[in-house]
N, CA, C and O of each residue as an XYZ file, in Angstrom:
808
protein
N       0.820     -1.204      0.000
C       0.000      0.000      0.000
C       0.860      1.261      0.000
O       0.612      2.185     -0.774
N       1.862      1.297      0.862
C       2.805      2.411      0.892
C       4.190      1.884      0.509
O       4.591      0.809      0.957
N       4.919      2.636     -0.317
C       6.308      2.284     -0.618
C       7.237      3.149      0.228
O       8.124      2.638      0.913
N       7.028      4.446      0.175
C       7.839      5.341      1.004
C       7.079      6.633      1.266
O       6.110      6.955      0.578
N       7.538      7.363      2.273
C       7.043      8.699      2.572
C       8.200      9.676      2.392
O       9.333      9.380      2.770
N       7.915     10.824      1.822
C       8.927     11.879      1.738
C       8.318     13.142      2.325
O       7.424     13.758      1.745
N       8.830     13.506      3.490
C       8.285     14.664      4.178
C       9.208     15.121      5.283
O      10.374     14.729      5.337
N       8.680     15.951      6.165
C       9.491     16.535      7.233
C       9.283     15.769      8.538
O       8.154     15.473      8.927
N      10.385     15.456      9.199
C      10.304     14.814     10.515
C       9.979     15.906     11.531
O      10.803     16.783     11.790
N       8.796     15.852     12.096
C       8.376     16.889     13.047
C       8.534     16.465     14.497
O       8.502     17.297     15.404
N       8.707     15.158     14.713
C       8.843     14.685     16.095
C       9.495     13.309     16.080
O       9.278     12.523     15.157
N      10.293     13.019     17.103
C      10.837     11.671     17.308
C      10.870     11.417     18.798
O      11.237     12.295     19.579
N      10.494     10.238     19.183
C      10.426      9.948     20.620
C      10.535      8.443     20.863
O      10.139      7.620     20.038
N      11.088      8.124     22.028
C      11.163      6.734     22.465
C      10.232      6.548     23.640
O      10.180      7.377     24.548
N       9.494      5.447     23.615
C       8.606      5.113     24.717
C       8.859      3.656     25.097
O       9.720      2.989     24.522
N       8.105      3.186     26.059
C       8.241      1.781     26.451
C       7.797      0.843     25.320
O       8.115     -0.346     25.327
N       7.067      1.390     24.361
C       6.576      0.580     23.247
C       7.516      0.567     22.050
O       7.357     -0.258     21.150
N       8.505      1.483     22.025
C       9.437      1.492     20.912
C       9.896      2.893     20.541
O       9.651      3.854     21.270
N      10.570      2.996     19.388
C      11.074      4.271     18.874
C      10.188      4.714     17.712
O       9.875      3.925     16.820
N       9.787      5.993     17.733
C       8.821      6.477     16.748
C       9.249      7.819     16.171
O       9.899      8.624     16.837
N       8.867      8.042     14.911
C       9.030      9.359     14.297
C       7.703      9.749     13.657
O       6.931      8.894     13.223
N       7.451     11.055     13.607
C       6.281     11.579     12.911
C       6.746     12.283     11.648
O       7.589     13.179     11.692
N       6.179     11.863     10.516
C       6.523     12.459      9.227
C       5.344     13.293      8.753
O       4.232     12.786      8.605
N       5.594     14.581      8.514
C       4.549     15.488      8.040
C       4.593     15.548      6.516
O       5.609     15.915      5.924
N       3.467     15.178      5.888
C       3.350     15.256      4.434
C       2.105     16.075      4.108
O       0.978     15.607      4.271
N       2.326     17.293      3.651
C       1.224     18.202      3.294
C       0.236     18.377      4.438
O      -0.978     18.396      4.231
N       0.776     18.507      5.655
C      -0.071     18.770      6.812
C      -0.666     17.545      7.464
O      -1.408     17.655      8.440
N      -0.345     16.362      6.926
C      -0.839     15.121      7.522
C       0.331     14.387      8.163
O       1.328     14.100      7.501
N       0.208     14.083      9.456
C       1.307     13.453     10.172
C       1.155     11.945     10.246
O       0.131     11.438     10.703
N       2.186     11.222      9.790
C       2.199      9.756      9.853
C       3.154      9.318     10.955
O       4.303      9.758     10.995
N       2.684      8.457     11.847
C       3.506      7.953     12.932
C       4.091      6.610     12.514
O       3.357      5.659     12.246
N       5.416      6.538     12.461
C       6.092      5.312     12.051
C       7.004      4.820     13.163
O       7.733      5.598     13.779
N       6.952      3.516     13.410
C       7.900      2.919     14.345
C       9.162      2.565     13.573
O       9.087      2.033     12.465
N      10.319      2.858     14.153
C      11.592      2.643     13.463
C      12.544      1.851     14.358
O      12.327      1.738     15.565
N      13.604      1.302     13.750
C      14.615      0.635     14.566
C      15.553      1.687     15.161
O      15.557      2.839     14.728
N      16.340      1.287     16.144
C      17.187      2.235     16.874
C      18.221      2.911     15.977
O      18.530      4.086     16.173
N      18.760      2.185     14.995
C      19.773      2.758     14.103
C      19.179      3.909     13.291
O      19.790      4.971     13.168
N      17.991      3.693     12.741
C      17.358      4.744     11.946
C      16.865      5.882     12.834
O      16.870      7.041     12.421
N      16.442      5.554     14.050
C      15.998      6.592     14.988
C      17.124      7.594     15.246
O      16.895      8.803     15.283
N      18.341      7.078     15.424
C      19.501      7.954     15.667
C      19.815      8.783     14.424
O      20.157      9.961     14.528
N      19.699      8.164     13.248
C      20.082      8.846     12.001
C      19.071      9.906     11.572
O      19.446     10.888     10.931
N      17.808      9.724     11.912
C      16.775     10.679     11.503
C      16.770     11.895     12.426
O      16.875     11.758     13.644
N      16.650     13.074     11.843
C      16.664     14.307     12.617
C      15.390     15.102     12.396
O      14.873     15.175     11.281
N      14.889     15.698     13.475
C      13.745     16.600     13.361
C      14.195     17.830     12.584
O      15.148     18.502     12.981
N      13.516     18.127     11.480
C      13.896     19.266     10.642
C      12.718     19.688      9.783
O      12.046     18.856      9.173
N      12.476     20.998      9.742
C      11.439     21.541      8.877
C      12.043     22.178      7.632
O      11.346     22.820      6.846
N      13.359     21.989      7.462
C      14.054     22.575      6.313
C      14.334     21.571      5.210
O      14.412     21.935      4.036
N      14.487     20.306      5.586
C      14.882     19.310      4.596
C      13.975     18.080      4.674
O      13.950     17.394      5.696
N      13.224     17.795      3.591
C      12.391     16.587      3.599
C      13.259     15.338      3.600
O      14.359     15.335      3.047
N      12.758     14.273      4.227
C      13.500     13.027      4.304
C      12.643     11.885      3.769
O      11.427     11.857      3.958
N      13.298     10.951      3.103
C      12.607      9.819      2.495
C      12.712      8.612      3.416
O      13.806      8.220      3.820
N      11.566      8.028      3.744
C      11.537      6.869      4.623
C      10.705      5.774      3.950
O       9.534      5.975      3.628
N      11.333      4.613      3.745
C      10.602      3.476      3.183
C       9.659      2.932      4.243
O       9.996      2.911      5.427
N       8.491      2.498      3.825
C       7.448      2.157      4.794
C       6.888      0.757      4.573
O       6.921      0.209      3.471
N       6.375      0.208      5.661
C       5.660     -1.063      5.593
C       4.461     -0.975      6.536
O       4.600     -0.652      7.715
N       3.296     -1.267      5.994
C       2.077     -1.289      6.786
C       1.761     -2.730      7.151
O       1.650     -3.584      6.272
N       1.615     -3.003      8.436
C       1.239     -4.347      8.873
C      -0.159     -4.305      9.479
O      -0.593     -3.288     10.020
N      -0.840     -5.418      9.375
C      -2.215     -5.481      9.874
C      -2.409     -6.735     10.718
O      -2.173     -7.855     10.264
N      -2.840     -6.522     11.941
C      -3.227     -7.628     12.809
C      -4.706     -7.480     13.133
O      -5.331     -6.479     12.783
N      -5.252     -8.472     13.796
C      -6.679     -8.424     14.117
C      -7.027     -7.195     14.945
O      -8.107     -6.621     14.802
N      -6.086     -6.791     15.827
C      -6.399     -5.710     16.760
C      -5.719     -4.387     16.423
O      -5.946     -3.398     17.120
N      -4.891     -4.336     15.374
C      -4.174     -3.087     15.116
C      -3.560     -3.056     13.722
O      -3.249     -4.090     13.130
N      -3.395     -1.826     13.216
C      -2.614     -1.585     12.007
C      -1.432     -0.723     12.413
O      -1.597      0.242     13.159
N      -0.232     -1.061     11.928
C       0.971     -0.337     12.339
C       1.815      0.006     11.121
O       1.890     -0.753     10.154
N       2.453      1.179     11.197
C       3.360      1.617     10.146
C       4.791      1.543     10.659
O       5.086      2.005     11.761
N       5.678      0.962      9.860
C       7.094      0.880     10.205
C       7.887      1.615      9.136
O       7.574      1.538      7.948
N       8.924      2.334      9.580
C       9.723      3.124      8.648
C      11.185      2.712      8.655
O      11.714      2.274      9.676
N      11.838      2.860      7.491
C      13.225      2.440      7.324
C      13.944      3.415      6.389
O      13.373      3.864      5.395
N      15.171      3.731      6.705
C      15.942      4.632      5.851
C      16.349      3.964      4.544
O      16.524      4.639      3.530
N      16.501      2.642      4.561
C      16.950      1.932      3.365
C      15.928      0.887      2.933
O      15.302      0.227      3.762
N      15.774      0.751      1.622
C      14.825     -0.221      1.072
C      15.181     -1.637      1.505
O      14.305     -2.423      1.864
N      16.505     -1.966      1.468
C      16.880     -3.340      1.792
C      16.577     -3.691      3.250
O      16.262     -4.841      3.557
N      16.672     -2.703      4.156
C      16.334     -2.958      5.556
C      14.843     -3.230      5.690
O      14.431     -4.125      6.428
N      14.034     -2.453      4.971
C      12.582     -2.681      4.970
C      12.260     -4.078      4.453
O      11.411     -4.778      5.004
N      12.955     -4.473      3.381
C      12.656     -5.771      2.773
C      13.104     -6.927      3.675
O      12.425     -7.951      3.755
N      14.244     -6.764      4.353
C      14.689     -7.789      5.308
C      13.702     -7.889      6.475
O      13.389     -8.987      6.933
N      13.219     -6.750      6.949
C      12.209     -6.730      8.017
C      10.983     -7.537      7.586
O      10.452     -8.332      8.360
N      10.541     -7.326      6.350
C       9.371     -8.027      5.845
C       9.622     -9.531      5.748
O       8.743    -10.333      6.066
N      10.818     -9.910      5.309
C      11.153    -11.336      5.237
C      11.215    -11.946      6.632
O      10.773    -13.076      6.839
N      11.771    -11.189      7.604
C      11.824    -11.682      8.978
C      10.427    -11.971      9.513
O      10.227    -12.944     10.239
N       9.460    -11.127      9.155
C       8.097    -11.322      9.644
C       7.474    -12.614      9.115
O       6.514    -13.125      9.690
N       8.021    -13.138      8.023
C       7.486    -14.372      7.455
C       8.003    -15.611      8.182
O       7.516    -16.716      7.940
N       8.992    -15.438      9.077
C       9.525    -16.563      9.850
C       8.581    -16.825     11.023
O       8.265    -15.904     11.777
N       8.136    -18.053     11.183
C       7.218    -18.365     12.271
C       7.890    -18.095     13.619
O       9.027    -18.503     13.859
N       7.163    -17.404     14.482
C       7.699    -17.072     15.802
C       8.384    -15.717     15.863
O       8.792    -15.278     16.938
N       8.517    -15.044     14.715
C       9.149    -13.714     14.695
C       8.084    -12.669     14.377
O       7.513    -12.650     13.286
N       7.832    -11.804     15.353
C       6.906    -10.693     15.151
C       7.669     -9.410     14.895
O       8.893     -9.416     14.770
N       6.938     -8.316     14.820
C       7.552     -7.028     14.498
C       8.589     -6.615     15.547
O       9.656     -6.112     15.194
N       8.286     -6.821     16.833
C       9.216     -6.413     17.888
C      10.517     -7.203     17.805
O      11.601     -6.650     17.993
N      10.406     -8.496     17.523
C      11.602     -9.331     17.410
C      12.415     -8.933     16.175
O      13.644     -8.876     16.228
N      11.724     -8.659     15.064
C      12.417     -8.239     13.845
C      13.151     -6.923     14.067
O      14.275     -6.748     13.596
N      12.516     -5.998     14.784
C      13.172     -4.725     15.094
C      14.371     -4.934     16.016
O      15.398     -4.273     15.865
N      14.237     -5.853     16.966
C      15.348     -6.139     17.877
C      16.566     -6.636     17.094
O      17.698     -6.261     17.397
N      16.330     -7.477     16.090
C      17.430     -7.969     15.251
C      18.057     -6.828     14.452
O      19.278     -6.773     14.300
N      17.223     -5.914     13.940
C      17.742     -4.798     13.156
C      18.344     -3.705     14.038
O      19.107     -2.868     13.557
N      18.002     -3.712     15.322
C      18.681     -2.816     16.269
C      20.126     -3.268     16.481
O      21.035     -2.450     16.625
N      20.314     -4.577     16.496
C      21.624     -5.153     16.797
C      22.504     -5.267     15.554
O      23.718     -5.081     15.641
N      21.913     -5.568     14.405
C      22.688     -5.808     13.181
C      22.140     -4.977     12.027
O      20.928     -4.812     11.894
N      23.047     -4.448     11.184
C      22.529     -3.823      9.971
C      22.125     -4.933      9.006
O      22.440     -6.102      9.226
N      21.426     -4.558      7.934
C      20.844     -5.559      7.036
C      21.900     -6.496      6.470
O      21.684     -7.706      6.399
N      23.042     -5.946      6.068
C      24.087     -6.771      5.451
C      24.676     -7.757      6.459
O      24.881     -8.927      6.136
N      24.948     -7.289      7.675
C      25.495     -8.183      8.710
C      24.501     -9.302      9.030
O      24.892    -10.457      9.196
N      23.228     -8.956      9.115
C      22.205     -9.946      9.435
C      22.129    -11.011      8.342
O      22.052    -12.205      8.632
N      22.150    -10.568      7.087
C      22.116    -11.513      5.963
C      23.334    -12.426      6.006
O      23.216    -13.635      5.804
N      24.500    -11.850      6.268
C      25.741    -12.633      6.294
C      25.709    -13.679      7.404
O      26.148    -14.810      7.197
N      25.194    -13.316      8.580
C      25.101    -14.263      9.688
C      24.171    -15.422      9.337
O      24.444    -16.574      9.673
N      23.080    -15.104      8.663
C      22.134    -16.155      8.264
C      22.773    -17.090      7.249
O      22.691    -18.311      7.384
N      23.411    -16.519      6.231
C      24.042    -17.340      5.192
C      25.140    -18.216      5.794
O      25.302    -19.372      5.403
N      25.895    -17.659      6.751
C      26.978    -18.414      7.392
C      26.474    -19.390      8.454
O      27.232    -20.234      8.931
N      25.199    -19.276      8.823
C      24.639    -20.162      9.849
C      25.135    -19.852     11.242
O      25.206    -20.744     12.087
N      25.481    -18.594     11.495
C      26.062    -18.205     12.781
C      24.951    -17.858     13.785
O      24.692    -16.683     14.047
N      24.303    -18.879     14.339
C      23.174    -18.638     15.236
C      23.618    -18.043     16.569
O      22.864    -17.296     17.194
N      24.841    -18.368     17.013
C      25.310    -17.836     18.301
C      25.388    -16.311     18.274
O      25.053    -15.647     19.255
N      25.834    -15.763     17.141
C      25.937    -14.308     17.029
C      24.551    -13.665     17.028
O      24.372    -12.566     17.552
N      23.577    -14.349     16.443
C      22.219    -13.803     16.399
C      21.625    -13.645     17.793
O      20.757    -12.796     17.999
N      22.079    -14.452     18.757
C      21.526    -14.378     20.113
C      21.919    -13.092     20.828
O      21.439    -12.830     21.931
N      22.792    -12.280     20.211
C      23.100    -10.965     20.790
C      21.874    -10.054     20.784
O      21.767     -9.141     21.603
N      20.951    -10.309     19.854
C      19.747     -9.487     19.767
C      18.829     -9.771     20.961
O      18.664    -10.919     21.373
N      18.247     -8.726     21.494
C      17.394     -8.832     22.671
C      16.223     -9.784     22.420
O      15.465     -9.613     21.466
N      16.086    -10.789     23.289
C      14.965    -11.703     23.213
C      15.155    -12.885     22.282
O      14.265    -13.726     22.150
N      16.332    -12.954     21.625
C      16.578    -14.055     20.688
C      17.440    -15.110     21.375
O      18.625    -14.887     21.623
N      16.839    -16.260     21.681
C      17.577    -17.362     22.288
C      18.134    -18.290     21.221
O      17.842    -18.120     20.038
N      18.938    -19.275     21.631
C      19.568    -20.189     20.657
C      18.572    -20.918     19.759
O      18.805    -21.049     18.558
N      17.464    -21.395     20.328
C      16.489    -22.140     19.524
C      15.864    -21.253     18.454
O      15.732    -21.660     17.300
N      15.478    -20.032     18.848
C      14.873    -19.118     17.878
C      15.899    -18.696     16.823
O      15.574    -18.574     15.642
N      17.135    -18.476     17.263
C      18.195    -18.084     16.323
C      18.389    -19.163     15.257
O      18.518    -18.856     14.072
N      18.408    -20.431     15.685
C      18.565    -21.528     14.729
C      17.347    -21.628     13.803
O      17.483    -21.955     12.624
N      16.176    -21.347     14.337
C      14.966    -21.389     13.518
C      14.984    -20.272     12.474
O      14.601    -20.482     11.323
N      15.431    -19.089     12.883
C      15.530    -17.957     11.961
C      16.466    -18.309     10.811
O      16.159    -18.051      9.647
N      17.603    -18.896     11.146
C      18.573    -19.271     10.109
C      17.988    -20.324      9.179
O      18.129    -20.229      7.960
N      17.338    -21.320      9.748
C      16.776    -22.409      8.955
C      15.756    -21.891      7.943
O      15.794    -22.264      6.771
N      14.845    -21.030      8.400
C      13.790    -20.535      7.518
C      14.255    -19.395      6.628
O      13.891    -19.330      5.454
N      15.062    -18.493      7.186
C      15.452    -17.299      6.439
C      16.475    -17.617      5.356
O      16.463    -17.008      4.286
N      17.346    -18.557      5.630
C      18.371    -18.910      4.634
C      17.712    -19.426      3.360
O      18.133    -19.091      2.252
N      16.685    -20.239      3.525
C      15.956    -20.739      2.361
C      15.322    -19.600      1.574
O      15.358    -19.595      0.344
N      14.743    -18.641      2.278
C      14.069    -17.532      1.610
C      15.067    -16.620      0.892
O      14.741    -16.023     -0.135
N      16.282    -16.516      1.435
C      17.267    -15.588      0.883
C      18.074    -16.166     -0.274
O      18.360    -15.458     -1.240
N      18.445    -17.443     -0.188
C      19.385    -17.930     -1.200
C      18.869    -19.077     -2.059
O      19.538    -19.468     -3.016
N      17.693    -19.630     -1.744
C      17.156    -20.680     -2.612
C      16.269    -20.027     -3.665
O      15.047    -20.173     -3.665
N      16.936    -19.299     -4.567
C      16.258    -18.575     -5.619
C      16.880    -18.985     -6.949
O      18.089    -19.201     -7.034
N      16.055    -19.092     -7.982
C      16.592    -19.433     -9.299
C      17.418    -18.265     -9.807
O      16.900    -17.161     -9.977
N      18.692    -18.503    -10.048
C      19.602    -17.431    -10.425
C      19.528    -17.123    -11.923
O      19.295    -18.016    -12.738
N      19.729    -15.842    -12.276
C      19.781    -15.491    -13.692
C      21.099    -15.939    -14.298
O      22.039    -16.271    -13.576
N      21.168    -15.949    -15.599
C      22.442    -16.209    -16.257
C      23.300    -14.965    -16.125
O      22.892    -13.879    -16.536
N      24.475    -15.117    -15.559
C      25.325    -13.958    -15.333
C      26.217    -13.691    -16.532
O      26.529    -14.587    -17.316
N      26.615    -12.438    -16.650
C      27.531    -12.038    -17.701
C      28.838    -12.811    -17.563
O      29.308    -13.059    -16.453
N      29.412    -13.184    -18.684
C      30.644    -13.983    -18.663
C      31.804    -13.245    -18.007
O      32.763    -13.867    -17.549
N      31.714    -11.912    -17.963
C      32.812    -11.137    -17.379
C      32.819    -11.187    -15.857
O      33.800    -10.792    -15.227
N      31.717    -11.676    -15.255
C      31.639    -11.757    -13.796
C      32.217    -13.079    -13.317
O      32.020    -14.108    -13.963
N      32.932    -13.065    -12.188
C      33.460    -14.323    -11.644
C      32.334    -15.285    -11.276
O      31.232    -14.855    -10.937
N      32.604    -16.548    -11.341
C      31.612    -17.552    -10.949
C      32.090    -18.210     -9.656
O      32.998    -19.041     -9.673
N      31.480    -17.840     -8.551
C      31.816    -18.437     -7.263
C      30.615    -18.327     -6.334
O      29.599    -17.725     -6.682
N      30.744    -18.915     -5.149
C      29.611    -18.954     -4.218
C      29.228    -17.565     -3.725
O      28.047    -17.290     -3.510
N      30.215    -16.684     -3.545
C      29.917    -15.328     -3.065
C      29.036    -14.577     -4.056
O      28.090    -13.894     -3.662
N      29.349    -14.705     -5.342
C      28.547    -14.048     -6.373
C      27.147    -14.665     -6.413
O      26.148    -13.950     -6.492
N      27.083    -15.997     -6.359
C      25.784    -16.677     -6.378
C      24.917    -16.267     -5.194
O      23.732    -15.978     -5.356
N      25.520    -16.243     -3.986
C      24.775    -15.860     -2.783
C      24.272    -14.421     -2.895
O      23.128    -14.125     -2.549
N      25.142    -13.532     -3.382
C      24.759    -12.124     -3.510
C      23.610    -11.965     -4.491
O      22.658    -11.234     -4.218
N      23.688    -12.643     -5.630
C      22.599    -12.584     -6.603
C      21.285    -13.074     -5.995
O      20.245    -12.437     -6.157
N      21.338    -14.196     -5.302
C      20.129    -14.778     -4.719
C      19.507    -13.846     -3.686
O      18.293    -13.648     -3.666
N      20.349    -13.275     -2.830
C      19.844    -12.358     -1.801
C      19.212    -11.133     -2.447
O      18.125    -10.717     -2.046
N      19.869    -10.554     -3.431
C      19.346     -9.350     -4.074
C      18.045     -9.634     -4.814
O      17.144     -8.795     -4.830
N      17.941    -10.811     -5.426
C      16.680    -11.199     -6.065
C      15.563    -11.315     -5.037
O      14.435    -10.890     -5.286
N      15.883    -11.896     -3.876
C      14.870    -12.069     -2.831
C      14.446    -10.724     -2.244
O      13.357    -10.606     -1.682
N      15.313     -9.699     -2.374
C      14.979     -8.359     -1.888
C      14.234     -7.533     -2.933
O      13.889     -6.377     -2.686
N      13.986     -8.125     -4.099
C      13.157     -7.454     -5.096
C      13.894     -6.754     -6.227
O      13.254     -6.136     -7.078
N      15.226     -6.833     -6.261
C      15.959     -6.230     -7.373
C      15.865     -7.140     -8.586
O      15.795     -8.360     -8.440
N      15.864     -6.550     -9.803
C      15.749     -7.387    -10.987
C      17.127     -7.771    -11.529
O      18.151     -7.253    -11.081
N      17.134     -8.691    -12.502
C      18.377     -9.247    -13.029
C      19.325     -8.167    -13.545
O      20.524     -8.201    -13.269
N      18.779     -7.207    -14.296
C      19.630     -6.176    -14.891
C      20.250     -5.268    -13.833
O      21.420     -4.899    -13.931
N      19.450     -4.907    -12.810
C      19.979     -4.077    -11.719
C      21.128     -4.787    -11.013
O      22.153     -4.181    -10.703
N      20.939     -6.085    -10.764
C      21.959     -6.864    -10.050
C      23.225     -6.980    -10.883
O      24.329     -6.788    -10.374
N      23.066     -7.294    -12.164
C      24.234     -7.443    -13.024
C      25.001     -6.130    -13.144
O      26.231     -6.120    -13.092
N      24.271     -5.014    -13.305
C      24.932     -3.705    -13.406
C      25.695     -3.375    -12.132
O      26.814     -2.864    -12.184
N      25.078     -3.672    -10.977
C      25.735     -3.383     -9.701
C      26.999     -4.225     -9.545
O      28.037     -3.714     -9.124
N      26.918     -5.500     -9.880
C      28.082     -6.382     -9.754
C      29.215     -5.953    -10.685
O      30.383     -5.968    -10.296
N      28.869     -5.572    -11.909
C      29.897     -5.092    -12.843
C      30.596     -3.856    -12.277
O      31.810     -3.696    -12.405
N      29.810     -2.997    -11.658
C      30.346     -1.741    -11.141
C      31.288     -1.967     -9.954
O      32.312     -1.296     -9.827
N      30.928     -2.919     -9.086
C      31.712     -3.075     -7.857
C      32.894     -4.025     -7.985
O      33.839     -3.926     -7.202
N      32.872     -4.941     -8.948
C      33.913     -5.969     -8.993
C      35.334     -5.410     -9.031
O      36.217     -5.987     -8.396
N      35.599     -4.299     -9.755
C      36.967     -3.763     -9.738
C      37.406     -3.263     -8.360
O      38.600     -3.100     -8.110
N      36.440     -3.017     -7.463
C      36.778     -2.490     -6.136
C      36.835     -3.584     -5.070
O      37.163     -3.310     -3.916
N      36.518     -4.821     -5.454
C      36.470     -5.933     -4.506
C      37.866     -6.515     -4.308
O      38.526     -6.906     -5.271
N      38.309     -6.570     -3.057
C      39.641     -7.120     -2.775
C      39.644     -8.640     -2.817
O      40.659     -9.254     -3.145
N      38.489     -9.259     -2.479
C      38.395    -10.717     -2.480
C      37.012    -11.098     -2.991
O      36.027    -10.996     -2.260
N      36.938    -11.539     -4.253
C      35.641    -11.828     -4.872
C      34.967    -13.059     -4.276
O      33.818    -13.351     -4.607
N      35.663    -13.788     -3.398
C      35.050    -14.949     -2.739
C      34.497    -14.593     -1.356
O      33.939    -15.445     -0.664
N      34.656    -13.326     -0.962
C      34.167    -12.866      0.333
C      32.712    -12.411      0.181
O      32.452    -11.312     -0.308
N      31.771    -13.252      0.596
C      30.343    -12.964      0.403
C      29.929    -11.654      1.052
O      29.168    -10.882      0.467
N      30.430    -11.397      2.267
C      30.016    -10.184      2.978
C      30.465     -8.936      2.244
O      29.699     -7.980      2.130
N      31.703     -8.927      1.740
C      32.213     -7.750      1.035
C      31.431     -7.514     -0.257
O      31.042     -6.385     -0.557
N      31.204     -8.588     -1.021
C      30.479     -8.452     -2.289
C      29.060     -7.961     -2.034
O      28.591     -7.046     -2.711
N      28.369     -8.561     -1.061
C      26.985     -8.188     -0.765
C      26.899     -6.753     -0.259
O      26.035     -5.993     -0.698
N      27.780     -6.377      0.655
C      27.719     -5.037      1.228
C      27.916     -3.972      0.145
O      27.190     -2.979      0.107
N      28.892     -4.181     -0.723
C      29.164     -3.186     -1.768
C      28.041     -3.153     -2.804
O      27.708     -2.092     -3.334
N      27.463     -4.318     -3.088
C      26.341     -4.344     -4.038
C      25.132     -3.621     -3.465
O      24.478     -2.852     -4.169
N      24.832     -3.858     -2.212
C      23.705     -3.176     -1.566
C      23.923     -1.664     -1.520
O      23.001     -0.886     -1.763
N      25.136     -1.267     -1.210
C      25.460      0.158     -1.156
C      25.233      0.808     -2.525
O      24.649      1.888     -2.623
N      25.700      0.142     -3.567
C      25.560      0.662     -4.927
C      24.090      0.739     -5.316
O      23.669      1.734     -5.907
N      23.302     -0.277     -5.003
C      21.894     -0.311     -5.385
C      21.058      0.691     -4.608
O      20.011      1.121     -5.090
N      21.498      1.070     -3.419
C      20.709      1.992     -2.600
C      21.010      3.457     -2.932
O      20.372      4.356     -2.385
N      21.966      3.699     -3.813
C      22.323      5.089     -4.160
C      21.265      5.709     -5.069
O      21.393      6.868     -5.464
């Protein structure tokens, strides 16, 4: 329903229920819950409009708006919500502790112990998140890549993750072509993914 809001941040506040910002768009204020990283980065200002990617969730008893500075963080949040046992608060807790790229890398590597750093995430839930999320992120039919791109697991993983986040084949190929000359180790999944995400979010 909503992709993003572009307006002025008129208020930001933390309560026992979470971190929130109010975005004013043509005199209408939207209240969005955000993760701690984005809460710190967003500033109250009536001089400069800010773009916030949004996700509307609906439960039997409530409708809630969540805001994110980056599209990929919003998309990871949405994928996290599809994991059984992970609600919005748990997904935000994970994004408070890890940025989107670090979280993806931990899942791909199967590092459940590191995931338990997030508030409320125990070993069993961490392993469940990895089991379900890894399938959603990397079990994707890959496009045929340009012959000029290296063929290795890091490239394959990056392509699969970016496809699962909604980027199309051409966007992914263009991003990979652009970043490969700057990659120190083309077999390092985290480096390839982080640079590709950075390029795509520009």
